[in-house]
C-alpha positions in Angstrom: 26.7 -17.9 -6.9 27.2 -19.6 -10.4 25.9 -17.8 -13.8 22.9 -19.8 -14.0 21.7 -18.8 -10.5 23.0 -15.3 -11.0 21.1 -15.3 -14.9 18.0 -16.5 -12.7 18.3 -14.1 -10.0 18.7 -11.1 -12.5 15.9 -12.5 -14.6 13.6 -12.4 -11.6 14.4 -9.1 -10.5 13.9 -7.5 -13.5 10.0 -9.2 -13.3 9.8 -8.0 -9.7 10.8 -4.7 -10.1 8.7 -4.6 -13.6 5.3 -5.9 -11.8 5.7 -3.4 -8.7 5.3 -0.8 -11.5 2.4 -2.8 -12.9 3.9 -2.9 -15.9 3.6 -5.1 -19.1 6.6 -6.3 -20.6 5.0 -4.4 -23.5 5.7 -1.3 -21.1 9.5 -2.0 -20.1 10.0 -2.8 -24.0 8.8 0.7 -24.7 10.7 2.2 -22.0 14.1 0.6 -22.9 13.4 0.3 -26.6 14.3 -3.4 -26.5 11.7 -5.7 -28.0 8.9 -7.9 -25.8 10.8 -10.8 -27.2 14.0 -10.3 -25.8 12.4 -8.8 -22.3 10.6 -12.0 -22.1 13.7 -14.2 -23.1 15.9 -12.3 -20.9 12.8 -12.5 -17.5 12.5 -16.5 -18.4 16.0 -16.4 -17.5 16.5 -17.7 -21.1 19.1 -15.0 -22.4 21.7 -12.9 -20.3 21.0 -9.3 -22.0 24.0 -7.9 -23.3 25.7 -4.6 -21.5 23.8 -1.5 -23.0 20.1 -3.2 -23.1 21.2 -4.2 -18.9 21.5 -0.5 -18.4 18.5 0.5 -20.2 16.7 -1.7 -18.0 17.9 0.0 -15.5 17.8 3.2 -15.8 14.1 2.3 -16.5 13.7 1.0 -13.5 15.7 4.1 -11.9 18.2 2.0 -10.0 21.6 1.1 -10.8 22.8 -2.4 -12.9 24.8 -4.0 -9.7 20.8 -4.0 -8.2 19.6 -6.0 -10.2 22.0 -8.6 -9.6 21.3 -8.7 -5.8 19.1 -11.9 -4.5 15.5 -10.9 -4.1 15.9 -10.6 0.2 18.6 -8.1 -0.1 16.5 -5.6 -3.0 14.7 -2.9 -1.6 11.4 -3.3 -1.0 9.2 -1.2 -2.4 6.8 1.6 -1.4 3.7 0.8 -3.0 4.1 -3.1 -1.3 4.1 -1.2 1.8 1.1 1.5 1.6 -0.7 -1.7 0.4 0.1 -3.6 3.6 -1.1 -0.6 5.5 -3.8 0.0 3.4 -5.1 -3.6 4.1 -4.5 -3.5 8.0 -6.1 0.3 8.1 -9.0 -1.4 5.8 -9.6 -4.4 8.9 -9.5 -2.3 11.9 -12.2 0.2 10.0 -14.1 -2.6 9.5 -13.7 -3.7 13.4 -14.4 -0.5 14.5 -17.7 -0.1 12.3 -18.3 -3.3 13.2 -18.0 -2.6 16.6 -19.6 0.8 16.6 -23.0 -0.8 14.9 -23.4 -3.2 17.4 -23.0 -0.4 20.3 -25.5 2.0 19.1 -27.9 -1.4 18.9 -27.7 -1.9 22.0 -28.0 1.5 23.1 -31.3 1.7 21.0 -32.6 -1.3 22.4 -31.9 0.1 26.0 -33.1 3.2 25.3 -36.5 1.3 23.9 -36.6 -0.7 27.1 -36.8 2.5 29.4 -39.1 4.1 27.7 -41.4 1.2 27.9 -40.6 0.7 31.5 -41.2 4.1 31.8 -44.7 3.8 30.1 -45.7 0.4 32.2 -44.8 2.3 35.2 -48.3 2.8 37.4 
C-alpha cells in the first residue's frame, strides 16, 4: 500500500468511526482538541495528521492508532450497525406477523358471522 492509499484509508476510517458514533466533525474536534478545519482536511485526505493528533483521534474512538490505518474491510463492525440490522429484520418480521394476524382475525370473524347467519336461517 502506497502513501497516498494509506492516507486515504486513514481519512476514510476516521470518517467511518466518527459517523458510526453519530458524531459531527465538531464533536470530534471537541473530544480531541483539534480544529474542525484540521479534522476536515484529514478526513478528505488533504493532510496527514501529526502523530500526537493521530493519537488523540484514536483515543477519542477508544481504539489504537494502527486500527485507523487498516483497510476498511478489516475494521470491526460497530455494535450500533449490528443492532440496526437486527432491528430492521425484527421490524420486518413483526409487520409480516401483524399482517398475517389481521388476515386471520378477519377470516375468523367472517367465518363466525357466516356460521351465525346459517343458524338463524335454518328452519
